[in-house]
N, C-alpha and C positions, 0 to 999 in steps of 0.2 A: 292383186287383192286381193285380201275378204276382209270385210266389215264387219265389226260386232260391237256388241251396242250403241250402234249410230244413231246418233241425233241429225235434227236438223236446224238452222241456227240465219234467222235474219237479222246479216252484220252490214253497215253502213247502203242498204238502199239493195244488199243482193242475196242472196241462197246459199247458204255454205250448210256442206253434209261436212259433222265430225267423228268421227273415230278413233278411239287414241290418240296417238300424238299428229294423226291428220284432220287437215282440214282445208277443204278445196270448194267450190264454185260452183255449183250445178246452174240448170236452169229448163223450164218447159215450152216446150212448143207443141201450138194445142192449132189444130188445121179445124178450117169450116167444113160443111161437107157438100164446098164449090170446087176445094182442094186448092183456095190461097192460101196460104200460108203466114201468117201471124195477124188477119186482118179485125186478129181481136188485141193486137196487140196496142192498141194505141190505150190501153188499157193500164195505169200506170200499179205496175204488181214490179215484186224483186222476183218473184217466179217464172216471168217469159222473158226469151234468149231476149236478148237488146240485138246480138248482133246473124247474120243471113248461119245460118242453122248450116250452110255445107261445109264452111269454114273452123266446124266445131266438131269435139270427138264424142260421140253419142256411145250417152250408156244402154243396156241391155236394159230389159224393163221382161223380168219375168213373168206369168199371170196374168200378162195384160189383157181388158178387155175388149180394146179398140187402139184399131194405130194411128188414132186423127191427137194420142199423145205422146207424145214420144220427150226421151232426157235426155239431157246432153251437159256434159262438162267444161264449161267458157271460161276459163285458161289462168283460174289460180290457184294456188295448193303451196300451203306451206306447211313444212312437218318444225313438232314444237322438240331441238333436241336435247331438253329439259330436262323432261318428267318419265324415261324409262317408259317400260311397262304401262304409265300411267291407260286410268279410262274413268269414265263417268263426270271431263268436263266442260262448264257449261259456260258461254260462250255471251255476252249479252253488252250493251248500250245503255248507258242510262243518259236519255233525251227526252223535252219536250219543257211545256212549262210551264210545271208543275217541280220538278227533277230538283230547281236550285241551278241549275249544267246550264250554259246557251246553245239555241237550236244546232249550234257548229260546234257540240263537240263530235271530233271524230278517233278518239279515243276506245281501243277494245278492250275491254276488261275481258276476267276467265275468274270462275270459281270451280278450286280447286277440291277443298271439300268444304260441304254447308256449317257443317259443326267440333264443335269437339277435337280440338280447335276447327273456328272455319277463319278459312287459307282463300283470301284473292289479289288474283292481282292485274294490275296494269301495264297492259301489251303495249302503251302505247299507241304512237298512229300509223304503228308500220303497216297493218293491216285497210290503212284508208288510203293509204300511201298507193300501192299496190294497184288497188284498186278504180284510186284515180290515171294511175300510168296505163291501165288495162284497156281505160276505155277510150282514152288522148287516141296509142297506136290500136287500135282494136288489134291487138298480134295476141290469134287467138289459134293458131294453127300448129305454134307450141306452143307446149303447156309452161309459163311463169313458175314454176318452182322457187321457193322463198324458204329456205335453210332459217326456223325463227330463231331471231342469236336474242331467246329473252330471257336469259343467263341475269342479266344483269335488271328484272324487271321491277320496281315498288312492287312490295308485299305489305297484306293489312290482312294481320292474325288478329283478331281477336278471343281471347277464352275464353267468353261471358259466352254459357249457354240457356237461356233459358226452359221456365216448367211450366207446361199450360197452365191456364191461370182460373182452369173450370178442374172444383175441386173432384169432384169423378173422373176426368182425365188426367188427373195427377193422378190418381189412384190406378184406374189401370196399365198410363206410359211404367210408372213402377213397376208395376205385375207382370211388365213383359219388357222391358229395355233389357233387361240383365240376360236374356235370351239372345241378345242382336248385336251385331257389330254397328263400330259408329258408324253414322248417316253415311251415304254419297251420293253425289247429285242426280235428280229425274229428270224433271223438269224447271227450264227458267230462261225470262222471267216477264212478269206482267206488272206494267205499275199500276195500283190503285191508287186512286185518290181520296182526301180524305172524307168528301162523301159517304162513302163507305164507312166508316168506321169512327168516325169522330167522335158520336154520342152515347162509344164505350169503349174509347179509348182511354188507356187508366196509369195517363200520366200529362203532366205539360210541359209544352206546348202540344199542340197537336200537330204533326207532323203533313205538307202538304201533299205528300206520296208516300209511300213504300212499296218498295222490292216484292212483288210474291212469286216462290220458290216450291215445287215437291221435291222430296228429296225419298229415299228409298235406307233400310237397315237389311241385313241378310243374317239369318242364325249365326252363333257359332259355332260349327261343325251341320253334320246333319244328326238331325234329335227324329226320337222315336216317333212313328206311328201309326196307326194300323193297318197298311201299306208299307211297313220299311221301312228304313231310317232316308232322312232326305232334308237336302234346305227346306227352307221356308223364308220372306219376303212379307216383310211390311211399309207402308207407305206415311210419311209424313210432313204436317203442311207450312209453312215458316215465313216470315218476315222482316226483308233488312232494308237499314239505311238509303236511302236515295243519295245520298253525299259520304265520301269519305268521313270516315275507314267501311263502308257498307258495313256497320256491326247487327250482329243480330238482333233483331225484337226480339220478337213473338214467334214459339214452337208451340204445335196441336201435339196430342198425345201418335203414338204407334195406332194406325190405321188399317183397315183394308179397303177394296170395293170391289164391289159383285160381280157373280159370275155374268157369264153372256147372256142368259137367259132373264137375267132377273129383270122386273119390270120399275123404271122411273118414279119423277114425283110425280107424275099428270098420270100413270099407269100404265106408260109404253114400255111398248120391249124392242130394245134398239137394234136393227138391224143385223145378223150375222150372215154369217154363211149355214144359209137353210138344208144344204146338200152333205154338211160335215158333221157324224156324231162329236166330236169332242164340242160341236158347241151347243150339246144340250148333257154335257159329262156336267153333276153333280156331284161327282166320288170321290175328287180328291179338295177335302179339307182343311182349313189349316187347325194344325193339332201341337199341341206343346203343352208340356209337360200333364198330358189328362185330359185337357179340357180343349176340347174342339168347336171351334168359329165358323161361325153362317159367311167366308168367303174360301175362293182360291185360296188354298198352301201358295200356288206362284201369283205373285200379279204385277206388274211391273209398268208402272207410269214412264213412256216416255217423249210423249210435247203433251201444248199449250196452246190455244188462241183465245181472244177475246176473241169471239162472236163478232163476224161481220155486220149483222144490222141486230144488235141488241148487246154494248157497250156495258148494259151489265152485267153482261155473265160470262164463264169461258165452258170452252168444247176441251175437255181431257180427255188423250188419248191414249191403254193403255194394253196387255197381256194378260190372256190367260193365262195359268198354266203354263207359258211360257209356248202355245198351239191359237190361239184365234183371238181375233184381237175387238178392241168395242171402245167405242166413242158415249160419253157423255158429259150435258151439262151441267153447273153449279151454277149456282150468284155466285159475285160477289162482295155482295149485302153476308153469306152464311157463311163465308171462307173466312171471313173476316172476324164475323159472330165467333169460328171456332181459335180462334186468335187471340183475340182482345176482350174477348166479354165471359163473365165471370159464370154466367147462368147459361151457357152454350148459343145454343141458337133455338131462339125464340119463334112462335110461329108467325110468320108476315102473309 
């Protein structure tokens, strides 16, 4: 089985890999220098295998740098039978004291389109129930594959598409969006509490939290460039409600992340593959209608997470020109300013 545009999701305290219609659980085994397996498994992490790995199916890791890190499929697989060749689906839960939803919530939600119109499916408790059975029986020798019977899942479709609140961003978005298809999902979701945005939220009452995600857009067909016709990509920030019907609250303008060797706000150069010429390649710029933009013609966000030692920051993972990976840190405060402040990002 080949995987295309796959993503990782933490659902019900388990790690899942999703690709097109497939969603299945995976886990990591980490050995210490003494070769005593799982001596760090006491850490509460959905990444680590809870079962004896001898009973699990190992997934080969290409280009790995150590034999102490191994990847396994630990027994849960779903195939969605209602979505055909669709991809870029985002699976998430909304839990926590600021969500307005009980901590014990065991529903799974799936974002099919972030906007235009926005489509979210309530997939019910089927996945959580399967995880509970798997953990009780420890039946991991055989894949507990389930055909997801989610044809009758509740849907939340909303037509409202907010414009960027900043005038400059709105003008830029009007210029660019005519070249791009409807937004598709890139990475979702991170709960952001109101302390990061309440002083510039545009309406009242101010919600206790919002859900933050990133979308991508692809050009309508291959566009002319100095290097021949080609597709190009851009990204967009968005925020939506933490409660049903999970409506879209705000969207940024289309934008792009930088090349692999661009410095960050502190002047640091992120670590990349120092032995690949592609790391240093700055020839494939984004070009649209005769205008060259200071960013790659392809960048694609594929994941994000709250920073472990600093919950005010988000780490974003993306690829440059489909060849080179990069991680960047962004402040939650600045992300929310892009979405909710008419003045854009302020100097703080």
